[in-house]
C-alpha positions as CSV (number, residue, x, y, z in Angstrom):
1,X,-34.3,29.6,213.3
2,X,-35.7,28.9,209.8
3,X,-36.3,32.2,208.0
4,X,-37.7,30.8,204.7
5,X,-41.3,30.5,205.9
6,X,-42.4,33.4,208.1
7,X,-46.0,34.5,208.2
8,X,-46.5,38.2,208.5
9,X,-46.8,39.6,212.0
10,X,-46.7,36.1,213.4
11,X,-45.0,35.2,216.7
12,X,-42.0,33.8,214.7
13,X,-41.8,37.1,212.8
14,X,-41.7,39.2,216.0
15,X,-39.1,36.8,217.5
16,X,-36.8,37.3,214.5
17,X,-37.4,41.1,214.7
18,X,-36.5,41.1,218.5
19,X,-33.1,39.4,217.7
20,X,-32.9,37.3,220.8
21,X,-29.1,36.6,220.2
22,X,-28.4,40.3,221.0
23,X,-29.8,40.0,224.5
24,X,-26.4,38.7,225.8
25,X,-25.1,42.2,225.2
26,X,-27.8,43.6,227.4
27,X,-27.4,40.9,230.1
28,X,-23.6,40.9,230.6
29,X,-23.1,44.5,232.0
30,X,-26.0,44.0,234.4
31,X,-24.7,40.6,235.4
32,X,-21.2,42.0,236.2
33,X,-22.6,44.9,238.1
34,X,-24.9,42.7,240.2
35,X,-21.9,40.4,241.0
36,X,-19.9,43.5,242.2
37,X,-22.9,44.9,244.2
38,X,-23.7,41.5,245.8
39,X,-20.2,40.9,247.1
40,X,-19.7,44.5,248.2
41,X,-23.1,44.4,250.0
42,X,-21.7,41.9,252.4
43,X,-19.9,44.8,254.1
44,X,-23.2,46.5,254.7
45,X,-25.3,43.6,255.9
46,X,-27.4,40.8,254.4
47,X,-30.5,43.0,253.8
48,X,-28.8,45.6,251.6
49,X,-28.9,43.8,248.3
50,X,-32.3,43.9,246.6
51,X,-33.2,41.0,244.3
52,X,-36.3,42.9,243.2
53,X,-34.2,45.8,242.0
54,X,-31.8,43.3,240.3
55,X,-34.6,41.7,238.3
56,X,-36.0,45.1,237.3
57,X,-32.5,46.2,236.1
58,X,-32.2,43.1,234.0
59,X,-35.7,43.3,232.5
60,X,-35.2,47.0,231.7
61,X,-31.9,46.1,229.9
62,X,-33.6,43.4,227.9
63,X,-36.6,45.5,227.0
64,X,-34.4,48.5,225.9
65,X,-32.3,46.1,223.7
66,X,-35.4,44.8,222.0
67,X,-36.7,48.4,221.6
68,X,-33.3,49.4,220.0
69,X,-33.6,46.4,217.6
70,X,-37.0,47.4,216.5
71,X,-35.9,51.0,216.0
72,X,-32.9,49.9,214.0
73,X,-35.0,47.6,211.9
74,X,-37.6,50.3,211.1
75,X,-35.3,53.3,210.4
76,X,-32.8,51.4,208.3
77,X,-35.7,50.2,206.2
78,X,-37.0,53.7,205.9
79,X,-33.6,54.9,204.7
80,X,-33.3,52.0,202.3
81,X,-30.2,50.6,203.9
82,X,-31.5,47.0,204.1
83,X,-31.5,46.1,200.5
84,X,-32.0,42.3,200.3
85,X,-29.7,41.9,197.3
86,X,-26.7,43.6,198.8
87,X,-27.2,42.9,202.5
88,X,-24.6,40.8,204.1
89,X,-26.0,40.5,207.7
90,X,-29.0,38.7,209.0
91,X,-32.3,39.5,207.2
92,X,-34.5,42.2,208.7
93,X,-38.2,42.0,209.5
94,X,-39.4,45.2,207.8
95,X,-37.4,44.7,204.6
96,X,-38.5,41.0,204.3
97,X,-42.2,41.9,205.0
98,X,-42.3,39.7,208.1
99,X,-43.7,42.7,210.0
100,X,-45.9,45.4,208.7
101,X,-44.5,49.0,208.9
102,X,-47.4,50.2,210.9
103,X,-47.1,47.2,213.2
104,X,-43.4,48.0,213.8
105,X,-44.3,51.6,214.7
106,X,-46.8,50.4,217.3
107,X,-44.2,47.9,218.6
108,X,-41.6,50.6,219.1
109,X,-44.1,52.7,221.0
110,X,-45.2,49.7,223.1
111,X,-41.7,48.5,224.0
112,X,-40.6,52.0,224.9
113,X,-43.6,52.3,227.2
114,X,-43.0,48.9,228.7
115,X,-39.3,49.8,229.3
116,X,-40.4,53.0,231.1
117,X,-42.9,51.0,233.2
118,X,-40.3,48.5,234.2
119,X,-37.8,51.3,235.0
120,X,-40.2,53.4,237.0
121,X,-40.0,51.3,240.3
122,X,-36.3,51.8,240.2
123,X,-37.0,55.4,241.4
124,X,-37.8,53.8,244.7
125,X,-34.4,52.2,244.9
126,X,-32.2,54.7,243.2
127,X,-34.0,58.1,243.6
128,X,-35.4,60.6,241.1
129,X,-32.2,60.6,239.2
130,X,-33.3,57.3,237.7
131,X,-35.8,59.4,235.6
132,X,-33.0,61.2,233.9
133,X,-31.2,57.9,233.2
134,X,-34.3,56.4,231.7
135,X,-34.9,59.5,229.5
136,X,-31.2,59.3,228.3
137,X,-31.6,55.6,227.5
138,X,-34.7,56.2,225.4
139,X,-33.3,59.3,223.6
140,X,-30.0,57.7,222.6
141,X,-31.8,54.5,221.6
142,X,-33.3,56.6,218.7
143,X,-30.3,58.8,218.1
144,X,-28.0,55.8,217.6
145,X,-29.8,54.5,214.5
146,X,-31.0,57.8,213.1
147,X,-27.9,60.0,213.5
148,X,-24.9,58.8,215.4
149,X,-24.2,55.5,213.5
150,X,-24.1,57.6,210.2
151,X,-21.5,60.0,211.6
152,X,-19.1,57.3,212.8
153,X,-20.0,57.9,216.4
154,X,-21.9,54.6,217.0
155,X,-19.1,53.2,219.2
156,X,-19.5,56.0,221.7
157,X,-23.1,55.2,222.8
158,X,-22.2,51.5,222.9
159,X,-19.4,52.3,225.3
160,X,-21.7,54.5,227.4
161,X,-25.0,52.6,227.3
162,X,-23.6,49.0,227.2
163,X,-20.8,49.8,229.7
164,X,-20.8,52.8,231.9
165,X,-24.6,53.3,232.3
166,X,-25.8,49.7,233.0
167,X,-22.8,48.8,235.2
168,X,-22.6,52.0,237.2
169,X,-26.4,52.6,237.5
170,X,-27.2,49.0,238.5
171,X,-24.5,49.2,241.2
172,X,-25.8,52.6,242.3
173,X,-29.4,51.3,242.6
174,X,-28.1,48.6,245.0
175,X,-25.6,50.6,247.1
176,X,-26.2,54.3,246.3
177,X,-22.6,54.9,245.4
178,X,-20.2,54.2,242.5
179,X,-16.5,53.4,243.2
180,X,-13.7,54.0,240.8
181,X,-13.3,50.2,240.4
182,X,-16.9,49.9,239.3
183,X,-16.4,52.7,236.8
184,X,-13.2,51.0,235.3
185,X,-15.1,47.7,235.2
186,X,-17.9,49.5,233.2
187,X,-15.4,50.8,230.7
188,X,-14.0,47.2,230.2
189,X,-17.5,45.9,229.7
190,X,-18.3,48.6,227.2
191,X,-15.2,47.8,225.2
192,X,-15.9,44.1,225.1
193,X,-19.5,44.6,223.8
194,X,-18.3,47.2,221.2
195,X,-16.7,44.2,219.5
196,X,-20.1,43.3,218.1
197,X,-20.5,46.7,216.5
198,X,-16.9,46.6,215.1
199,X,-17.5,43.2,213.4
200,X,-20.8,44.3,212.1
201,X,-19.4,47.5,210.6
202,X,-16.3,45.7,209.3
203,X,-18.6,43.3,207.4
204,X,-20.8,46.1,206.0
205,X,-18.0,48.6,205.2
206,X,-18.4,48.5,201.4
207,X,-22.2,48.8,201.5
208,X,-22.1,51.5,204.2
209,X,-19.5,53.5,202.2
210,X,-21.8,53.4,199.1
211,X,-24.9,54.4,201.3
212,X,-23.0,57.3,202.8
213,X,-23.0,55.7,206.3
214,X,-19.6,56.8,207.7
215,X,-19.1,54.2,210.4
216,X,-15.8,54.0,212.2
217,X,-14.9,51.0,210.0
218,X,-15.4,53.1,206.9
219,X,-13.3,55.9,208.3
220,X,-10.4,53.7,209.6
221,X,-10.2,51.2,206.8
222,X,-9.8,47.5,207.0
223,X,-6.5,47.0,208.7
224,X,-7.0,49.6,211.5
225,X,-10.5,48.2,212.1
226,X,-9.0,44.7,212.5
227,X,-6.4,46.1,214.9
228,X,-9.1,48.0,216.8
229,X,-11.1,44.8,217.3
230,X,-8.0,43.0,218.7
231,X,-7.2,46.1,220.8
232,X,-10.5,46.3,222.6
233,X,-10.1,42.8,223.9
234,X,-6.6,43.4,225.2
235,X,-7.6,46.7,226.8
236,X,-10.6,45.1,228.5
237,X,-8.5,42.5,230.1
238,X,-5.8,45.0,231.2
239,X,-8.5,47.2,232.7
240,X,-9.5,44.1,234.6
241,X,-6.5,44.7,236.8
242,X,-8.8,46.8,238.9
243,X,-10.4,43.5,240.1
244,X,-7.0,42.3,241.3
245,X,-6.4,45.5,243.2
246,X,-9.9,45.1,244.8
247,X,-9.2,41.6,245.9
248,X,-11.1,39.8,243.1
249,X,-8.1,38.0,241.7
250,X,-10.1,35.4,239.8
251,X,-12.1,38.1,238.1
252,X,-8.8,39.3,236.6
253,X,-7.5,35.9,235.7
254,X,-10.5,34.1,234.3
255,X,-11.3,36.6,231.5
256,X,-8.1,35.6,229.8
257,X,-10.1,32.7,228.6
258,X,-12.3,35.3,226.8
259,X,-9.1,36.9,225.4
260,X,-8.0,33.6,224.0
261,X,-11.3,33.2,222.2
262,X,-11.2,36.8,221.1
263,X,-7.8,36.4,219.5
264,X,-9.1,33.3,217.6
265,X,-12.0,35.3,216.3
266,X,-9.8,38.1,215.3
267,X,-7.6,35.8,213.3
268,X,-10.7,34.3,211.7
269,X,-12.0,37.8,210.9
270,X,-8.7,38.7,209.1
271,X,-8.7,35.4,207.2
272,X,-12.3,35.7,206.0
273,X,-11.8,39.4,205.3
274,X,-15.2,40.2,203.7
275,X,-18.6,38.8,202.8
276,X,-21.4,37.0,204.5
277,X,-19.1,34.5,206.1
278,X,-18.1,37.2,208.6
279,X,-21.4,36.5,210.3
280,X,-19.6,33.6,211.8
281,X,-17.3,36.1,213.5
282,X,-20.3,38.0,214.6
283,X,-21.8,34.9,216.3
284,X,-18.4,34.1,217.9
285,X,-18.1,37.6,219.2
286,X,-21.5,37.4,220.9
287,X,-20.4,34.1,222.4
288,X,-17.1,35.7,223.6
289,X,-19.0,38.5,225.2
290,X,-21.1,36.1,227.2
291,X,-17.9,34.2,228.2
292,X,-16.4,37.4,229.4
293,X,-19.4,38.3,231.5
294,X,-19.6,34.8,233.0
295,X,-15.8,34.7,233.8
296,X,-15.9,38.2,235.5
297,X,-19.1,37.5,237.4
298,X,-18.0,34.1,238.6
299,X,-14.6,35.4,239.5
300,X,-16.0,38.2,241.5
301,X,-18.4,36.0,243.5
302,X,-15.8,33.3,244.1
């Protein structure tokens, strides 16, 4: 999308602020979980799986992702971490003046309320414990940008809230239980999606170090961060062995297509090493995540 001519608070400005490319990270864990729940529901009867609950889970994930993007945009601007001259990643709405600061505050409040409204009916399907899950999602949505990412703990909430929580809770909403296979699948999913954060922090390591933002990439250094990126892809595919044990052989085999793409991106990441060109690796990682989700989901259903 052209970012050279953006009218303040326009539809285009809000679309850029919402970062639609990141929605793949929100969709993949729900997609995998729904595939698992749908196939397992066959053992309980045709009327067990709820398409309404499935849509609500997906919409909640999308809304919370947009909310997280708004929060990240606002608080990084407030801390002065989105300096246009030194920034290597995609431009941000508040810093560029595409969105007024007061408008972003209102948008954060609105998207948080919309997410809660979407999630509220899930109480009917999953019980009152869904209230605690929703509160945790909202709280950590703020904690990630305001505190955890500055302490080098950003990867932990990614693993939890892009892996364990969406996969296990979506499955629980459908079948009111969580198997160990589902839990292992959630860990694999969280590792795959964490690749986005690793590339992002790898690209920004010098700027983050100067700003006092001690991300994992800053703490580990360049080489270990590169190895970590490669390692999470390998670990995710190995954890996929749980699909084989559960009879979903294709769900174990097909993701090796993702691993091939992941290795190519890793090699490209090492070759580029630093600078804005690493945004290509960021885009490829998002693509790889979607390929992983598609391969696992299709493998499970087939």
